[in-house]
C-alpha distance (Angstrom), angle and dihedral (degrees) to the residues before:
residue distance angle dihedral
M1 . . .
T2 3.80 . .
S3 3.84 113.5 .
T4 3.82 116.0 -121.4
R5 3.81 93.6 -165.1
P6 3.82 113.2 119.4
S7 3.78 117.3 -109.6
T8 3.80 121.3 -102.1
D9 3.82 90.6 -104.5
E10 3.81 91.5 51.3
R11 3.80 91.3 49.6
L12 3.80 90.5 51.1
R13 3.81 90.2 48.4
R14 3.81 91.3 53.6
W15 3.80 93.0 46.8
R16 3.81 89.7 48.4
L17 3.82 90.3 55.1
V18 3.79 91.4 46.5
L19 3.81 96.4 47.3
G20 3.78 99.5 37.2
G21 3.78 123.1 -172.0
E22 3.79 131.2 111.4
A23 3.79 116.5 -38.6
G24 3.78 109.0 -77.0
A25 3.79 95.2 6.7
E26 3.78 91.6 95.2
G27 3.79 92.9 49.6
T28 3.81 102.5 -107.4
G29 3.78 97.8 95.6
R30 3.80 87.2 -146.7
A31 3.81 119.1 136.5
L32 3.80 120.7 -152.1
T33 3.78 125.5 -137.9
G34 3.78 138.5 176.4
Q35 3.80 116.6 -4.2
D36 3.80 91.6 -3.6
A37 3.80 89.7 60.7
A38 3.80 90.6 47.6
M39 3.81 91.3 50.0
D40 3.80 89.4 49.2
G41 3.79 90.0 51.7
A42 3.81 91.8 51.6
L43 3.80 90.8 50.3
A44 3.80 91.8 44.8
A45 3.78 92.2 54.4
L46 3.79 89.7 58.9
Y47 3.79 108.9 27.4
G48 3.81 104.2 26.6
R49 3.76 121.6 119.0
G50 3.76 101.2 -145.5
K51 3.79 128.0 92.8
G52 3.77 98.9 -165.0
T53 3.78 137.0 88.0
A54 3.75 127.6 -16.4
K55 3.77 87.9 -94.2
D56 3.79 91.8 62.9
R57 3.74 118.3 94.1
G58 3.76 99.7 -115.4
A59 3.81 98.9 38.2
G60 3.80 84.8 141.4
L61 3.78 131.4 -153.0
G62 3.76 97.3 -82.2
A63 3.77 119.7 -152.0
S64 3.78 95.9 -64.6
A65 3.78 113.0 123.1
P66 3.83 93.5 -158.9
S67 3.82 92.1 53.3
V68 3.80 91.5 47.6
A69 3.80 91.0 48.2
R70 3.81 89.7 51.8
W71 3.81 90.5 48.5
L72 3.81 90.9 50.9
G73 3.77 89.7 51.3
D74 3.81 91.2 48.1
I75 3.79 96.1 52.7
R76 3.80 91.1 48.3
G77 3.79 87.1 57.7
Y78 3.80 95.9 45.6
F79 3.80 104.4 40.1
P80 3.83 138.7 40.1
S81 3.80 119.3 -98.1
S82 3.81 95.0 -101.9
V83 3.82 91.0 55.0
V84 3.80 92.2 44.7
Q85 3.80 90.4 55.8
I86 3.81 91.2 52.4
M87 3.81 92.2 48.3
Q88 3.80 91.8 48.9
R89 3.80 90.3 51.3
D90 3.80 91.1 48.7
A91 3.81 91.4 48.2
I92 3.78 91.5 53.7
E93 3.80 91.8 48.7
R94 3.84 100.3 38.5
L95 3.79 102.2 35.4
G96 3.79 102.2 31.6
L97 3.80 95.6 -120.3
A98 3.81 96.6 149.6
T99 3.81 94.8 105.1
L100 3.80 90.9 53.6
L101 3.80 87.8 63.7
L102 3.80 86.7 71.2
E103 3.81 88.0 75.3
P104 3.84 114.8 87.4
E105 3.82 94.7 -139.0
M106 3.78 89.1 56.6
L107 3.79 93.6 52.0
E108 3.77 91.0 50.3
A109 3.82 89.3 56.6
V110 3.79 99.6 50.8
E111 3.81 129.8 92.5
A112 3.81 104.1 -119.0
D113 3.81 120.4 -131.7
V114 3.81 140.1 145.3
H115 3.80 93.2 -83.5
L116 3.79 92.9 51.9
V117 3.81 89.0 50.8
G118 3.80 89.0 53.2
T119 3.80 90.4 52.2
L120 3.80 92.0 48.8
L121 3.79 91.3 50.1
S122 3.80 90.8 52.1
L123 3.84 87.8 54.0
N124 3.80 93.3 44.8
K125 3.80 97.2 108.5
A126 3.80 92.3 48.9
M127 3.80 94.3 46.2
P128 3.83 115.2 116.5
E129 3.79 119.3 -134.5
T130 3.81 90.6 -111.1
T131 3.81 88.9 63.9
R132 3.78 101.0 36.4
E133 3.82 98.0 82.0
T134 3.80 92.1 46.8
A135 3.80 89.7 49.3
R136 3.80 91.3 50.1
A137 3.80 89.7 51.4
V138 3.82 90.5 52.3
V139 3.80 91.8 47.9
R140 3.80 92.2 45.6
K141 3.81 91.5 54.4
V142 3.81 91.9 52.6
V143 3.82 91.7 45.5
A144 3.81 92.0 49.2
D145 3.80 90.7 51.2
L146 3.81 91.2 49.6
E147 3.81 92.7 48.0
K148 3.79 90.6 50.0
R149 3.80 89.8 52.1
L150 3.80 99.0 42.6
A151 3.80 111.4 24.9
T152 3.82 103.8 75.3
R153 3.78 95.9 48.5
T154 3.81 92.3 43.6
R155 3.80 93.3 52.7
A156 3.82 92.9 45.5
T157 3.81 93.9 47.6
L158 3.79 95.1 46.9
T159 3.80 94.5 42.8
G160 3.80 88.8 57.0
A161 3.80 91.1 46.9
L162 3.80 91.8 50.2
D163 3.80 91.4 50.5
R164 3.79 92.2 50.0
S165 3.80 93.3 45.1
T166 3.81 91.6 57.6
R167 3.82 99.5 49.3
I168 3.78 114.9 149.9
S169 3.81 129.9 -157.5
R170 3.83 98.3 -137.2
P171 3.79 103.1 41.2
R172 3.75 127.2 174.0
H173 3.78 114.0 -112.3
R174 3.81 95.2 -98.0
D175 3.83 91.0 50.3
I176 3.84 97.2 52.7
D177 3.80 115.2 123.6
W178 3.81 95.0 -141.4
D179 3.80 96.6 -174.1
R180 3.81 94.3 56.3
T181 3.81 92.6 37.5
I182 3.82 92.1 56.3
R183 3.82 92.7 45.6
A184 3.80 91.2 48.8
N185 3.81 91.5 52.2
L186 3.80 102.4 41.7
K187 3.81 89.4 114.1
N188 3.81 86.5 66.5
Y189 3.80 94.0 59.0
L190 3.83 112.9 138.9
P191 3.82 107.4 -155.7
E192 3.80 93.8 -170.0
H193 3.80 88.9 60.1
G194 3.79 97.1 31.4
T195 3.77 91.5 -130.8
V196 3.81 143.8 106.8
V197 3.80 119.9 -123.5
P198 3.83 104.9 -138.5
E199 3.80 102.8 -145.0
R200 3.82 89.8 165.7
L201 3.77 123.4 39.4
I202 3.79 119.9 -154.8
G203 3.75 117.9 -159.0
H204 3.76 140.3 167.5
G205 3.75 132.9 -141.5
R206 3.75 117.8 -109.9
A207 3.79 111.2 -102.6
A208 3.78 91.8 -144.5
R209 3.80 91.5 70.4
G210 3.77 108.9 90.4
V211 3.79 130.7 -60.0
K212 3.80 113.6 -32.8
K213 3.81 101.0 176.4
D214 3.79 139.1 20.3
V215 3.81 116.2 -142.2
V216 3.80 124.0 -166.6
L217 3.81 116.9 -167.2
C218 3.82 108.8 -162.3
I219 3.81 109.4 -171.4
D220 3.79 129.3 -168.0
Q221 3.81 106.4 -139.6
S222 3.80 97.2 -166.1
G223 3.81 113.2 136.0
S224 3.81 96.0 -99.3
M225 3.81 90.9 58.6
A226 3.81 97.1 60.6
A227 3.81 97.8 119.2
S228 3.82 90.8 44.7
V229 3.81 90.7 53.4
V230 3.82 90.7 53.1
Y231 3.80 95.0 49.1
A232 3.82 93.7 41.7
S233 3.80 91.2 52.6
V234 3.81 90.8 52.8
F235 3.81 92.4 47.5
G236 3.80 89.7 46.3
A237 3.79 90.2 56.7
V238 3.82 91.3 47.5
L239 3.83 92.3 50.1
A240 3.80 91.0 46.1
S241 3.81 89.2 56.5
M242 3.83 90.3 61.5
R243 3.80 111.1 88.9
S244 3.80 92.6 -153.6
I245 3.82 92.8 60.0
A246 3.80 125.1 64.1
T247 3.80 104.6 -153.2
R248 3.79 127.9 -162.3
L249 3.80 122.2 -173.8
V250 3.80 120.3 -159.4
V251 3.81 125.9 177.8
F252 3.78 124.9 -168.9
D253 3.76 148.7 177.8
T254 3.80 112.6 156.3
A255 3.81 87.1 -34.8
V256 3.80 128.6 50.4
V257 3.82 124.2 -129.2
D258 3.80 124.3 -173.2
L259 3.82 109.3 -147.8
T260 3.80 96.9 174.2
D261 3.80 93.8 117.7
Q262 3.83 89.7 59.8
L263 3.81 97.0 51.3
D264 3.79 93.3 107.0
D265 3.82 87.2 72.4
P266 3.83 116.1 37.9
V267 3.81 90.0 -168.2
D268 3.81 89.2 62.9
V269 3.79 88.2 47.8
L270 3.79 92.2 52.9
F271 3.79 93.7 48.4
G272 3.80 87.4 49.1
T273 3.80 90.1 62.4
Q274 3.79 125.7 85.0
L275 3.78 111.5 -153.2
G276 3.80 115.6 -147.1
G277 3.77 134.3 31.8
G278 3.78 131.6 94.4
T279 3.79 130.2 -43.9
D280 3.81 132.2 -119.0
I281 3.79 107.1 174.5
N282 3.79 92.9 168.1
R283 3.81 92.2 59.0
A284 3.81 91.3 47.5
L285 3.82 92.9 49.9
A286 3.81 90.2 46.7
Y287 3.80 88.8 58.0
C288 3.80 92.9 45.5
Q289 3.80 90.5 48.6
S290 3.80 90.2 53.1
Q291 3.83 90.3 56.4
I292 3.82 95.9 53.8
T293 3.80 113.8 104.9
R294 3.83 100.5 157.4
P295 3.81 106.2 39.8
A296 3.81 95.4 173.9
D297 3.83 89.2 56.2
T298 3.81 97.7 40.7
V299 3.80 131.5 100.9
V300 3.82 117.1 -166.4
V301 3.81 115.7 -164.0
L302 3.81 115.3 -165.7
I303 3.82 112.3 -165.7
S304 3.80 108.5 -168.7
D305 3.80 144.4 119.2
L306 3.84 84.6 -123.4
Y307 3.80 96.6 -124.5
E308 3.80 95.2 148.0
G309 3.78 120.7 -156.6
G310 3.81 92.4 174.5
I311 3.79 131.0 63.8
R312 3.80 108.1 -43.8
D313 3.81 98.4 -164.2
E314 3.81 91.7 48.2
M315 3.80 90.2 50.8
L316 3.79 91.6 54.1
K317 3.82 92.0 44.9
R318 3.81 89.8 54.1
V319 3.80 92.1 51.5
A320 3.82 90.1 48.4
A321 3.82 91.5 48.3
M322 3.79 93.0 49.4
K323 3.79 92.2 49.6
A324 3.81 91.5 46.6
S325 3.81 89.6 53.9
G326 3.81 91.1 54.8
V327 3.81 101.3 -95.2
Q328 3.80 116.4 145.5
F329 3.82 104.0 -131.3
V330 3.81 121.4 -161.3
A331 3.83 122.5 -174.4
L332 3.80 117.0 -162.8
L333 3.80 120.0 -173.9
A334 3.80 89.0 -161.0
L335 3.78 140.0 -5.5
S336 3.78 100.5 -150.9
D337 3.79 144.5 87.3
E338 3.81 92.9 -101.6
G339 3.81 100.6 83.0
A340 3.78 126.2 -123.6
P341 3.82 115.3 -21.0
A342 3.78 123.8 -145.6
Y343 3.80 104.0 -65.7
D344 3.80 142.1 171.0
R345 3.79 103.1 -88.7
E346 3.79 94.0 -170.7
H347 3.79 92.1 57.5
A348 3.80 91.0 43.8
A349 3.81 90.0 53.8
A350 3.81 91.0 48.1
L351 3.81 91.2 52.7
A352 3.81 90.6 47.7
A353 3.81 88.8 53.9
L354 3.81 87.4 56.3
G355 3.81 90.8 53.6
A356 3.81 94.8 -99.3
P357 3.82 107.2 108.7
A358 3.80 114.3 -164.0
F359 3.80 118.6 -137.9
A360 3.78 141.9 154.0
C361 3.79 115.3 -100.2
T362 3.78 130.7 -161.2
P363 3.82 118.9 -137.6
D364 3.81 89.7 -113.6
L365 3.83 91.3 56.0
F366 3.81 95.9 45.4
P367 3.84 96.6 85.4
E368 3.83 89.6 54.2
V369 3.81 91.2 48.9
M370 3.80 90.9 51.3
A371 3.81 92.2 45.7
A372 3.81 90.8 52.7
A373 3.81 91.2 49.0
I374 3.79 91.8 49.5
E375 3.81 91.4 50.0
R376 3.83 92.2 43.3
R377 3.76 93.9 -124.7
P378 3.84 128.5 131.7
L379 3.80 113.6 -66.7
P380 3.82 117.0 -111.9
I381 3.81 94.7 -115.6
P382 3.83 110.3 -172.3
Q383 3.78 118.5 -124.7
A384 3.80 113.0 -99.6
């Protein structure tokens, strides 16, 4: 059998790239040449410890836009897209490169992802007009990719949930749910005739007829919720495209902004947000509560880390009142692939006591969460 273990030289090469430093200083004794040396230089500019000359690992990227643009181009050539996105994020956080993203040539060099969109949105108010169109193009590309990934499954899952949630007991022939009808009448099976006598018909309404459910997405736009804002805006646009769901999208910090009239374009929604600032969940829920006209057919989704700067007791009373009126209330600590953020555990426990458990939700799980809320069945809460 042929061994698949890397050779000693290859192992030393990998350790040399991991450890960095001048040849021999890190203990491998392995020198780097060609593309390996260039890769090491790109890593050194971001992750090095030193602050000295260009020879030091950690010389950094400085404040020069051309050098940063070259570095961005280099890492896209050396590393796969998923790694490039991580390195870009680290560069923004470690080296303070956010302001350089206000230059169009910089934006054209980056690998666009959800986290970059969040950074751009946080810089929105400082963005010059010369950069704004380039930034919108970057955001639009990310949004289009997310819609392509999420829209079909979301529509299919929620259409099925809407059909099931409107079952009727005396359906017309074309509205009979034959699968459930047969299962409900198996006790009436006549073996001599090889048939089931359907004493009870189960049917469902047709989702194409009017609005079946109202959905209110209430999104915390504090800085830590950037990825959630991006995903929620995309889902809001998808839900708004379904005629059987009336969707309202509300974003808040200490103020409340209703962006429902922009839901046909999630890019407009995103540029209508203002990441950062304080948080007043109570005020946001008060507004959402005022917009509810059919509580028994309404799902309210609060997406927040629950750090409340408003009146805590009033917030909890509003949630309790909405649930008592028949509203299905869902509390998501995050809508992203990153897991639960830091959040207010006391407020999460208080919501759970009201029958509204708060949990982090991935974009892939969100359609199932919404389907469960529409059908009034237990939410598919992921294991911690």
